[in-house]
PDB file of N, CA, C and O in Angstrom:
ATOM      1  N   UNK A   1     -12.578  10.834  19.552  1.00  0.00           N
ATOM      2  CA  UNK A   1     -12.046  10.238  18.338  1.00  0.00           C
ATOM      3  C   UNK A   1     -10.695   9.605  18.658  1.00  0.00           C
ATOM      4  O   UNK A   1      -9.849  10.219  19.307  1.00  0.00           O
ATOM      5  N   UNK A   2     -10.504   8.369  18.195  1.00  0.00           N
ATOM      6  CA  UNK A   2      -9.240   7.651  18.392  1.00  0.00           C
ATOM      7  C   UNK A   2      -8.516   7.597  17.054  1.00  0.00           C
ATOM      8  O   UNK A   2      -9.051   7.092  16.067  1.00  0.00           O
ATOM      9  N   UNK A   3      -7.281   8.127  17.029  1.00  0.00           N
ATOM     10  CA  UNK A   3      -6.475   8.157  15.812  1.00  0.00           C
ATOM     11  C   UNK A   3      -5.208   7.339  16.033  1.00  0.00           C
ATOM     12  O   UNK A   3      -4.445   7.598  16.964  1.00  0.00           O
ATOM     13  N   UNK A   4      -4.994   6.359  15.178  1.00  0.00           N
ATOM     14  CA  UNK A   4      -3.760   5.576  15.171  1.00  0.00           C
ATOM     15  C   UNK A   4      -2.834   6.273  14.176  1.00  0.00           C
ATOM     16  O   UNK A   4      -3.101   6.277  12.974  1.00  0.00           O
ATOM     17  N   UNK A   5      -1.771   6.849  14.664  1.00  0.00           N
ATOM     18  CA  UNK A   5      -0.916   7.667  13.790  1.00  0.00           C
ATOM     19  C   UNK A   5       0.302   6.904  13.266  1.00  0.00           C
ATOM     20  O   UNK A   5       1.219   7.517  12.719  1.00  0.00           O
ATOM     21  N   UNK A   6       0.327   5.587  13.424  1.00  0.00           N
ATOM     22  CA  UNK A   6       1.487   4.840  12.940  1.00  0.00           C
ATOM     23  C   UNK A   6       1.061   3.495  12.367  1.00  0.00           C
ATOM     24  O   UNK A   6       1.546   2.447  12.795  1.00  0.00           O
ATOM     25  N   UNK A   7       0.164   3.528  11.412  1.00  0.00           N
ATOM     26  CA  UNK A   7      -0.232   2.301  10.742  1.00  0.00           C
ATOM     27  C   UNK A   7       0.646   2.058   9.529  1.00  0.00           C
ATOM     28  O   UNK A   7       1.117   3.004   8.897  1.00  0.00           O
ATOM     29  N   UNK A   8       0.868   0.790   9.202  1.00  0.00           N
ATOM     30  CA  UNK A   8       1.624   0.443   8.000  1.00  0.00           C
ATOM     31  C   UNK A   8       0.704  -0.315   7.056  1.00  0.00           C
ATOM     32  O   UNK A   8      -0.026  -1.218   7.466  1.00  0.00           O
ATOM     33  N   UNK A   9       0.751   0.056   5.820  1.00  0.00           N
ATOM     34  CA  UNK A   9      -0.051  -0.601   4.794  1.00  0.00           C
ATOM     35  C   UNK A   9       0.725  -1.817   4.325  1.00  0.00           C
ATOM     36  O   UNK A   9       1.553  -1.725   3.418  1.00  0.00           O
ATOM     37  N   UNK A  10       0.453  -2.967   4.953  1.00  0.00           N
ATOM     38  CA  UNK A  10       1.249  -4.166   4.700  1.00  0.00           C
ATOM     39  C   UNK A  10       0.593  -5.140   3.735  1.00  0.00           C
ATOM     40  O   UNK A  10       1.202  -6.140   3.353  1.00  0.00           O
ATOM     41  N   UNK A  11      -0.629  -4.863   3.342  1.00  0.00           N
ATOM     42  CA  UNK A  11      -1.361  -5.798   2.493  1.00  0.00           C
ATOM     43  C   UNK A  11      -1.644  -5.182   1.128  1.00  0.00           C
ATOM     44  O   UNK A  11      -2.737  -5.332   0.584  1.00  0.00           O
ATOM     45  N   UNK A  12      -0.666  -4.500   0.591  1.00  0.00           N
ATOM     46  CA  UNK A  12      -0.839  -3.809  -0.691  1.00  0.00           C
ATOM     47  C   UNK A  12      -1.210  -4.785  -1.802  1.00  0.00           C
ATOM     48  O   UNK A  12      -0.747  -5.925  -1.805  1.00  0.00           O
ATOM     49  N   UNK A  13      -2.038  -4.348  -2.740  1.00  0.00           N
ATOM     50  CA  UNK A  13      -2.393  -5.205  -3.871  1.00  0.00           C
ATOM     51  C   UNK A  13      -1.157  -5.619  -4.673  1.00  0.00           C
ATOM     52  O   UNK A  13      -0.164  -4.894  -4.733  1.00  0.00           O
ATOM     53  N   UNK A  14      -1.243  -6.786  -5.280  1.00  0.00           N
ATOM     54  CA  UNK A  14      -0.121  -7.343  -6.059  1.00  0.00           C
ATOM     55  C   UNK A  14       0.325  -6.378  -7.154  1.00  0.00           C
ATOM     56  O   UNK A  14       1.512  -6.322  -7.477  1.00  0.00           O
ATOM     57  N   UNK A  15      -0.595  -5.626  -7.724  1.00  0.00           N
ATOM     58  CA  UNK A  15      -0.243  -4.688  -8.796  1.00  0.00           C
ATOM     59  C   UNK A  15       0.770  -3.654  -8.307  1.00  0.00           C
ATOM     60  O   UNK A  15       1.643  -3.235  -9.067  1.00  0.00           O
ATOM     61  N   UNK A  16       0.658  -3.242  -7.046  1.00  0.00           N
ATOM     62  CA  UNK A  16       1.607  -2.273  -6.505  1.00  0.00           C
ATOM     63  C   UNK A  16       2.983  -2.901  -6.340  1.00  0.00           C
ATOM     64  O   UNK A  16       3.997  -2.284  -6.669  1.00  0.00           O
ATOM     65  N   UNK A  17       3.017  -4.114  -5.835  1.00  0.00           N
ATOM     66  CA  UNK A  17       4.305  -4.799  -5.665  1.00  0.00           C
ATOM     67  C   UNK A  17       4.997  -4.998  -7.009  1.00  0.00           C
ATOM     68  O   UNK A  17       6.200  -4.768  -7.130  1.00  0.00           O
ATOM     69  N   UNK A  18       4.241  -5.422  -8.019  1.00  0.00           N
ATOM     70  CA  UNK A  18       4.820  -5.622  -9.353  1.00  0.00           C
ATOM     71  C   UNK A  18       5.353  -4.307  -9.920  1.00  0.00           C
ATOM     72  O   UNK A  18       6.453  -4.261 -10.471  1.00  0.00           O
ATOM     73  N   UNK A  19       4.569  -3.246  -9.782  1.00  0.00           N
ATOM     74  CA  UNK A  19       4.973  -1.932 -10.286  1.00  0.00           C
ATOM     75  C   UNK A  19       6.230  -1.446  -9.560  1.00  0.00           C
ATOM     76  O   UNK A  19       7.155  -0.932 -10.190  1.00  0.00           O
ATOM     77  N   UNK A  20       6.258  -1.609  -8.243  1.00  0.00           N
ATOM     78  CA  UNK A  20       7.416  -1.162  -7.450  1.00  0.00           C
ATOM     79  C   UNK A  20       8.667  -1.947  -7.814  1.00  0.00           C
ATOM     80  O   UNK A  20       9.754  -1.373  -7.881  1.00  0.00           O
ATOM     81  N   UNK A  21       8.535  -3.243  -8.050  1.00  0.00           N
ATOM     82  CA  UNK A  21       9.691  -4.047  -8.462  1.00  0.00           C
ATOM     83  C   UNK A  21      10.244  -3.548  -9.796  1.00  0.00           C
ATOM     84  O   UNK A  21      11.459  -3.498  -9.987  1.00  0.00           O
ATOM     85  N   UNK A  22       9.359  -3.184 -10.709  1.00  0.00           N
ATOM     86  CA  UNK A  22       9.805  -2.620 -11.990  1.00  0.00           C
ATOM     87  C   UNK A  22      10.482  -1.264 -11.777  1.00  0.00           C
ATOM     88  O   UNK A  22      11.468  -0.940 -12.440  1.00  0.00           O
ATOM     89  N   UNK A  23       9.944  -0.485 -10.853  1.00  0.00           N
ATOM     90  CA  UNK A  23      10.528   0.822 -10.562  1.00  0.00           C
ATOM     91  C   UNK A  23      11.958   0.676 -10.036  1.00  0.00           C
ATOM     92  O   UNK A  23      12.853   1.402 -10.467  1.00  0.00           O
ATOM     93  N   UNK A  24      12.173  -0.246  -9.119  1.00  0.00           N
ATOM     94  CA  UNK A  24      13.515  -0.485  -8.575  1.00  0.00           C
ATOM     95  C   UNK A  24      14.435  -1.029  -9.668  1.00  0.00           C
ATOM     96  O   UNK A  24      15.588  -0.610  -9.764  1.00  0.00           O
ATOM     97  N   UNK A  25      13.946  -1.951 -10.489  1.00  0.00           N
ATOM     98  CA  UNK A  25      14.754  -2.488 -11.593  1.00  0.00           C
ATOM     99  C   UNK A  25      15.135  -1.384 -12.567  1.00  0.00           C
ATOM    100  O   UNK A  25      16.195  -1.439 -13.192  1.00  0.00           O
ATOM    101  N   UNK A  26      14.279  -0.387 -12.695  1.00  0.00           N
ATOM    102  CA  UNK A  26      14.537   0.732 -13.595  1.00  0.00           C
ATOM    103  C   UNK A  26      15.709   1.599 -13.180  1.00  0.00           C
ATOM    104  O   UNK A  26      16.213   2.384 -13.983  1.00  0.00           O
ATOM    105  N   UNK A  27      16.148   1.467 -11.940  1.00  0.00           N
ATOM    106  CA  UNK A  27      17.340   2.207 -11.510  1.00  0.00           C
ATOM    107  C   UNK A  27      18.579   1.717 -12.251  1.00  0.00           C
ATOM    108  O   UNK A  27      19.491   2.494 -12.534  1.00  0.00           O
ATOM    109  N   UNK A  28      18.605   0.425 -12.562  1.00  0.00           N
ATOM    110  CA  UNK A  28      19.741  -0.148 -13.303  1.00  0.00           C
ATOM    111  C   UNK A  28      19.500  -0.115 -14.807  1.00  0.00           C
ATOM    112  O   UNK A  28      20.440   0.031 -15.589  1.00  0.00           O
ATOM    113  N   UNK A  29      18.242  -0.251 -15.209  1.00  0.00           N
ATOM    114  CA  UNK A  29      17.902  -0.283 -16.631  1.00  0.00           C
ATOM    115  C   UNK A  29      16.663   0.582 -16.864  1.00  0.00           C
ATOM    116  O   UNK A  29      15.537   0.100 -16.738  1.00  0.00           O
ATOM    117  N   UNK A  30      16.865   1.842 -17.199  1.00  0.00           N
ATOM    118  CA  UNK A  30      15.732   2.766 -17.370  1.00  0.00           C
ATOM    119  C   UNK A  30      14.680   2.285 -18.370  1.00  0.00           C
ATOM    120  O   UNK A  30      13.539   2.744 -18.330  1.00  0.00           O
ATOM    121  N   UNK A  31      15.040   1.387 -19.246  1.00  0.00           N
ATOM    122  CA  UNK A  31      14.091   0.894 -20.244  1.00  0.00           C
ATOM    123  C   UNK A  31      12.946   0.096 -19.606  1.00  0.00           C
ATOM    124  O   UNK A  31      11.869  -0.010 -20.192  1.00  0.00           O
ATOM    125  N   UNK A  32      13.171  -0.463 -18.414  1.00  0.00           N
ATOM    126  CA  UNK A  32      12.127  -1.265 -17.762  1.00  0.00           C
ATOM    127  C   UNK A  32      11.352  -0.474 -16.708  1.00  0.00           C
ATOM    128  O   UNK A  32      10.411  -0.995 -16.108  1.00  0.00           O
ATOM    129  N   UNK A  33      11.742   0.774 -16.483  1.00  0.00           N
ATOM    130  CA  UNK A  33      11.070   1.596 -15.472  1.00  0.00           C
ATOM    131  C   UNK A  33       9.623   1.864 -15.882  1.00  0.00           C
ATOM    132  O   UNK A  33       9.366   2.242 -17.025  1.00  0.00           O
ATOM    133  N   UNK A  34       8.683   1.674 -14.970  1.00  0.00           N
ATOM    134  CA  UNK A  34       7.280   1.921 -15.307  1.00  0.00           C
ATOM    135  C   UNK A  34       6.936   3.407 -15.237  1.00  0.00           C
ATOM    136  O   UNK A  34       7.609   4.185 -14.560  1.00  0.00           O
ATOM    137  N   UNK A  35       5.895   3.777 -15.937  1.00  0.00           N
ATOM    138  CA  UNK A  35       5.356   5.135 -15.835  1.00  0.00           C
ATOM    139  C   UNK A  35       4.349   5.138 -14.693  1.00  0.00           C
ATOM    140  O   UNK A  35       3.724   4.115 -14.417  1.00  0.00           O
ATOM    141  N   UNK A  36       4.188   6.268 -14.032  1.00  0.00           N
ATOM    142  CA  UNK A  36       3.216   6.331 -12.932  1.00  0.00           C
ATOM    143  C   UNK A  36       1.807   6.027 -13.430  1.00  0.00           C
ATOM    144  O   UNK A  36       0.988   5.491 -12.683  1.00  0.00           O
ATOM    145  N   UNK A  37       1.523   6.362 -14.676  1.00  0.00           N
ATOM    146  CA  UNK A  37       0.193   6.103 -15.240  1.00  0.00           C
ATOM    147  C   UNK A  37      -0.094   4.608 -15.414  1.00  0.00           C
ATOM    148  O   UNK A  37      -1.244   4.215 -15.609  1.00  0.00           O
ATOM    149  N   UNK A  38       0.941   3.783 -15.345  1.00  0.00           N
ATOM    150  CA  UNK A  38       0.760   2.333 -15.501  1.00  0.00           C
ATOM    151  C   UNK A  38       0.259   1.674 -14.220  1.00  0.00           C
ATOM    152  O   UNK A  38      -0.176   0.523 -14.245  1.00  0.00           O
ATOM    153  N   UNK A  39       0.316   2.386 -13.115  1.00  0.00           N
ATOM    154  CA  UNK A  39      -0.169   1.834 -11.854  1.00  0.00           C
ATOM    155  C   UNK A  39      -1.641   2.164 -11.701  1.00  0.00           C
ATOM    156  O   UNK A  39      -2.008   3.322 -11.501  1.00  0.00           O
ATOM    157  N   UNK A  40      -2.474   1.158 -11.794  1.00  0.00           N
ATOM    158  CA  UNK A  40      -3.922   1.364 -11.700  1.00  0.00           C
ATOM    159  C   UNK A  40      -4.493   0.416 -10.650  1.00  0.00           C
ATOM    160  O   UNK A  40      -4.575  -0.793 -10.867  1.00  0.00           O
ATOM    161  N   UNK A  41      -4.883   0.982  -9.514  1.00  0.00           N
ATOM    162  CA  UNK A  41      -5.489   0.198  -8.435  1.00  0.00           C
ATOM    163  C   UNK A  41      -6.778   0.916  -8.044  1.00  0.00           C
ATOM    164  O   UNK A  41      -6.764   2.105  -7.725  1.00  0.00           O
ATOM    165  N   UNK A  42      -7.869   0.197  -8.073  1.00  0.00           N
ATOM    166  CA  UNK A  42      -9.162   0.819  -7.782  1.00  0.00           C
ATOM    167  C   UNK A  42      -9.383   0.985  -6.277  1.00  0.00           C
ATOM    168  O   UNK A  42      -8.732   0.332  -5.462  1.00  0.00           O
ATOM    169  N   UNK A  43     -10.297   1.856  -5.938  1.00  0.00           N
ATOM    170  CA  UNK A  43     -10.677   2.021  -4.531  1.00  0.00           C
ATOM    171  C   UNK A  43     -11.190   0.704  -3.965  1.00  0.00           C
ATOM    172  O   UNK A  43     -10.918   0.379  -2.809  1.00  0.00           O
ATOM    173  N   UNK A  44     -11.922  -0.051  -4.760  1.00  0.00           N
ATOM    174  CA  UNK A  44     -12.440  -1.342  -4.299  1.00  0.00           C
ATOM    175  C   UNK A  44     -11.312  -2.308  -3.969  1.00  0.00           C
ATOM    176  O   UNK A  44     -11.392  -3.046  -2.987  1.00  0.00           O
ATOM    177  N   UNK A  45     -10.251  -2.307  -4.791  1.00  0.00           N
ATOM    178  CA  UNK A  45      -9.101  -3.176  -4.508  1.00  0.00           C
ATOM    179  C   UNK A  45      -8.414  -2.756  -3.211  1.00  0.00           C
ATOM    180  O   UNK A  45      -8.042  -3.603  -2.399  1.00  0.00           O
ATOM    181  N   UNK A  46      -8.247  -1.457  -3.019  1.00  0.00           N
ATOM    182  CA  UNK A  46      -7.631  -0.965  -1.777  1.00  0.00           C
ATOM    183  C   UNK A  46      -8.483  -1.343  -0.572  1.00  0.00           C
ATOM    184  O   UNK A  46      -7.963  -1.811   0.441  1.00  0.00           O
ATOM    185  N   UNK A  47      -9.767  -1.142  -0.683  1.00  0.00           N
ATOM    186  CA  UNK A  47     -10.685  -1.476   0.410  1.00  0.00           C
ATOM    187  C   UNK A  47     -10.607  -2.962   0.729  1.00  0.00           C
ATOM    188  O   UNK A  47     -10.520  -3.349   1.895  1.00  0.00           O
ATOM    189  N   UNK A  48     -10.637  -3.791  -0.305  1.00  0.00           N
ATOM    190  CA  UNK A  48     -10.575  -5.242  -0.102  1.00  0.00           C
ATOM    191  C   UNK A  48      -9.265  -5.658   0.562  1.00  0.00           C
ATOM    192  O   UNK A  48      -9.231  -6.619   1.331  1.00  0.00           O
ATOM    193  N   UNK A  49      -8.196  -4.940   0.266  1.00  0.00           N
ATOM    194  CA  UNK A  49      -6.893  -5.314   0.826  1.00  0.00           C
ATOM    195  C   UNK A  49      -6.775  -5.019   2.321  1.00  0.00           C
ATOM    196  O   UNK A  49      -5.900  -5.571   2.988  1.00  0.00           O
ATOM    197  N   UNK A  50      -7.641  -4.157   2.856  1.00  0.00           N
ATOM    198  CA  UNK A  50      -7.556  -3.855   4.289  1.00  0.00           C
ATOM    199  C   UNK A  50      -8.738  -4.362   5.110  1.00  0.00           C
ATOM    200  O   UNK A  50      -8.688  -4.336   6.340  1.00  0.00           O
ATOM    201  N   UNK A  51      -9.799  -4.821   4.451  1.00  0.00           N
ATOM    202  CA  UNK A  51     -11.007  -5.215   5.190  1.00  0.00           C
ATOM    203  C   UNK A  51     -10.758  -6.301   6.226  1.00  0.00           C
ATOM    204  O   UNK A  51     -11.262  -6.212   7.345  1.00  0.00           O
ATOM    205  N   UNK A  52      -9.995  -7.317   5.873  1.00  0.00           N
ATOM    206  CA  UNK A  52      -9.800  -8.435   6.802  1.00  0.00           C
ATOM    207  C   UNK A  52      -8.588  -8.251   7.708  1.00  0.00           C
ATOM    208  O   UNK A  52      -8.349  -9.068   8.597  1.00  0.00           O
ATOM    209  N   UNK A  53      -7.834  -7.202   7.493  1.00  0.00           N
ATOM    210  CA  UNK A  53      -6.639  -6.978   8.303  1.00  0.00           C
ATOM    211  C   UNK A  53      -6.734  -5.660   9.058  1.00  0.00           C
ATOM    212  O   UNK A  53      -7.308  -5.605  10.146  1.00  0.00           O
ATOM    213  N   UNK A  54      -6.172  -4.597   8.485  1.00  0.00           N
ATOM    214  CA  UNK A  54      -6.124  -3.314   9.182  1.00  0.00           C
ATOM    215  C   UNK A  54      -7.502  -2.802   9.596  1.00  0.00           C
ATOM    216  O   UNK A  54      -7.684  -2.376  10.737  1.00  0.00           O
ATOM    217  N   UNK A  55      -8.463  -2.837   8.693  1.00  0.00           N
ATOM    218  CA  UNK A  55      -9.783  -2.311   9.005  1.00  0.00           C
ATOM    219  C   UNK A  55     -10.449  -3.118  10.126  1.00  0.00           C
ATOM    220  O   UNK A  55     -11.094  -2.548  11.006  1.00  0.00           O
ATOM    221  N   UNK A  56     -10.291  -4.440  10.091  1.00  0.00           N
ATOM    222  CA  UNK A  56     -10.863  -5.286  11.146  1.00  0.00           C
ATOM    223  C   UNK A  56     -10.247  -4.940  12.499  1.00  0.00           C
ATOM    224  O   UNK A  56     -10.958  -4.856  13.500  1.00  0.00           O
ATOM    225  N   UNK A  57      -8.937  -4.739  12.533  1.00  0.00           N
ATOM    226  CA  UNK A  57      -8.259  -4.377  13.792  1.00  0.00           C
ATOM    227  C   UNK A  57      -8.696  -3.003  14.276  1.00  0.00           C
ATOM    228  O   UNK A  57      -8.882  -2.795  15.474  1.00  0.00           O
ATOM    229  N   UNK A  58      -8.860  -2.072  13.355  1.00  0.00           N
ATOM    230  CA  UNK A  58      -9.341  -0.742  13.743  1.00  0.00           C
ATOM    231  C   UNK A  58     -10.708  -0.847  14.412  1.00  0.00           C
ATOM    232  O   UNK A  58     -10.960  -0.223  15.443  1.00  0.00           O
ATOM    233  N   UNK A  59     -11.575  -1.638  13.814  1.00  0.00           N
ATOM    234  CA  UNK A  59     -12.923  -1.779  14.357  1.00  0.00           C
ATOM    235  C   UNK A  59     -12.900  -2.471  15.717  1.00  0.00           C
ATOM    236  O   UNK A  59     -13.647  -2.092  16.619  1.00  0.00           O
ATOM    237  N   UNK A  60     -12.035  -3.497  15.872  1.00  0.00           N
ATOM    238  CA  UNK A  60     -11.896  -4.187  17.157  1.00  0.00           C
ATOM    239  C   UNK A  60     -11.457  -3.227  18.261  1.00  0.00           C
ATOM    240  O   UNK A  60     -11.947  -3.291  19.389  1.00  0.00           O
ATOM    241  N   UNK A  61     -10.542  -2.352  17.924  1.00  0.00           N
ATOM    242  CA  UNK A  61      -9.939  -1.453  18.916  1.00  0.00           C
ATOM    243  C   UNK A  61     -10.685  -0.137  19.081  1.00  0.00           C
ATOM    244  O   UNK A  61     -10.358   0.659  19.962  1.00  0.00           O
ATOM    245  N   UNK A  62     -11.678   0.091  18.242  1.00  0.00           N
ATOM    246  CA  UNK A  62     -12.454   1.313  18.348  1.00  0.00           C
ATOM    247  C   UNK A  62     -11.796   2.529  17.731  1.00  0.00           C
ATOM    248  O   UNK A  62     -12.166   3.660  18.045  1.00  0.00           O
ATOM    249  N   UNK A  63     -10.824   2.315  16.856  1.00  0.00           N
ATOM    250  CA  UNK A  63     -10.151   3.428  16.180  1.00  0.00           C
ATOM    251  C   UNK A  63     -11.076   4.056  15.150  1.00  0.00           C
ATOM    252  O   UNK A  63     -11.872   3.372  14.506  1.00  0.00           O
ATOM    253  N   UNK A  64     -10.956   5.370  15.007  1.00  0.00           N
ATOM    254  CA  UNK A  64     -11.750   6.085  14.017  1.00  0.00           C
ATOM    255  C   UNK A  64     -10.961   6.385  12.749  1.00  0.00           C
ATOM    256  O   UNK A  64     -11.533   6.507  11.666  1.00  0.00           O
ATOM    257  N   UNK A  65      -9.646   6.504  12.890  1.00  0.00           N
ATOM    258  CA  UNK A  65      -8.800   6.910  11.764  1.00  0.00           C
ATOM    259  C   UNK A  65      -7.411   6.333  11.962  1.00  0.00           C
ATOM    260  O   UNK A  65      -6.871   6.356  13.068  1.00  0.00           O
ATOM    261  N   UNK A  66      -6.835   5.814  10.883  1.00  0.00           N
ATOM    262  CA  UNK A  66      -5.442   5.368  10.904  1.00  0.00           C
ATOM    263  C   UNK A  66      -4.691   6.103   9.808  1.00  0.00           C
ATOM    264  O   UNK A  66      -5.153   6.178   8.669  1.00  0.00           O
ATOM    265  N   UNK A  67      -3.543   6.638  10.151  1.00  0.00           N
ATOM    266  CA  UNK A  67      -2.676   7.288   9.172  1.00  0.00           C
ATOM    267  C   UNK A  67      -1.648   6.238   8.767  1.00  0.00           C
ATOM    268  O   UNK A  67      -0.782   5.857   9.555  1.00  0.00           O
ATOM    269  N   UNK A  68      -1.762   5.775   7.516  1.00  0.00           N
ATOM    270  CA  UNK A  68      -0.885   4.718   7.010  1.00  0.00           C
ATOM    271  C   UNK A  68       0.403   5.298   6.453  1.00  0.00           C
ATOM    272  O   UNK A  68       0.415   6.384   5.874  1.00  0.00           O
ATOM    273  N   UNK A  69       1.478   4.560   6.637  1.00  0.00           N
ATOM    274  CA  UNK A  69       2.717   4.847   5.929  1.00  0.00           C
ATOM    275  C   UNK A  69       3.014   3.615   5.080  1.00  0.00           C
ATOM    276  O   UNK A  69       2.443   2.550   5.317  1.00  0.00           O
ATOM    277  N   UNK A  70       3.889   3.745   4.107  1.00  0.00           N
ATOM    278  CA  UNK A  70       4.171   2.597   3.219  1.00  0.00           C
ATOM    279  C   UNK A  70       4.848   1.472   3.982  1.00  0.00           C
ATOM    280  O   UNK A  70       5.439   1.670   5.044  1.00  0.00           O
ATOM    281  N   UNK A  71       4.741   0.298   3.406  1.00  0.00           N
ATOM    282  CA  UNK A  71       5.473  -0.852   3.941  1.00  0.00           C
ATOM    283  C   UNK A  71       6.959  -0.520   3.812  1.00  0.00           C
ATOM    284  O   UNK A  71       7.423  -0.155   2.732  1.00  0.00           O
ATOM    285  N   UNK A  72       7.695  -0.644   4.895  1.00  0.00           N
ATOM    286  CA  UNK A  72       9.094  -0.210   4.930  1.00  0.00           C
ATOM    287  C   UNK A  72       9.928  -0.858   3.822  1.00  0.00           C
ATOM    288  O   UNK A  72      10.785  -0.194   3.240  1.00  0.00           O
ATOM    289  N   UNK A  73       9.704  -2.106   3.524  1.00  0.00           N
ATOM    290  CA  UNK A  73      10.506  -2.776   2.490  1.00  0.00           C
ATOM    291  C   UNK A  73      10.245  -2.203   1.110  1.00  0.00           C
ATOM    292  O   UNK A  73      11.098  -2.327   0.231  1.00  0.00           O
ATOM    293  N   UNK A  74       9.080  -1.571   0.886  1.00  0.00           N
ATOM    294  CA  UNK A  74       8.790  -0.969  -0.408  1.00  0.00           C
ATOM    295  C   UNK A  74       9.587   0.310  -0.615  1.00  0.00           C
ATOM    296  O   UNK A  74       9.748   0.752  -1.753  1.00  0.00           O
ATOM    297  N   UNK A  75      10.085   0.909   0.450  1.00  0.00           N
ATOM    298  CA  UNK A  75      10.810   2.176   0.320  1.00  0.00           C
ATOM    299  C   UNK A  75      12.232   1.951  -0.184  1.00  0.00           C
ATOM    300  O   UNK A  75      12.880   2.878  -0.671  1.00  0.00           O
ATOM    301  N   UNK A  76      12.711   0.718  -0.063  1.00  0.00           N
ATOM    302  CA  UNK A  76      14.028   0.311  -0.556  1.00  0.00           C
ATOM    303  C   UNK A  76      15.068   1.401  -0.358  1.00  0.00           C
ATOM    304  O   UNK A  76      16.230   1.219  -0.720  1.00  0.00           O
TER     305      UNK A  76
END
């Protein structure tokens, strides 16, 4: 089994980016901070976001598992 232990999820769905931007804005103005329940991304959306990028590279390289960490810029 080949495990890539340092993958980055760089192709996050737009809904996550929008939600995260609201979360960061909420630090200055709590009225605009989103609730965690407002973030809704389906498994199909997640799958679609990695099929042509991370998943394709995993298959090319023969990897069985990748442990993703967040995109560094999202951690702000």
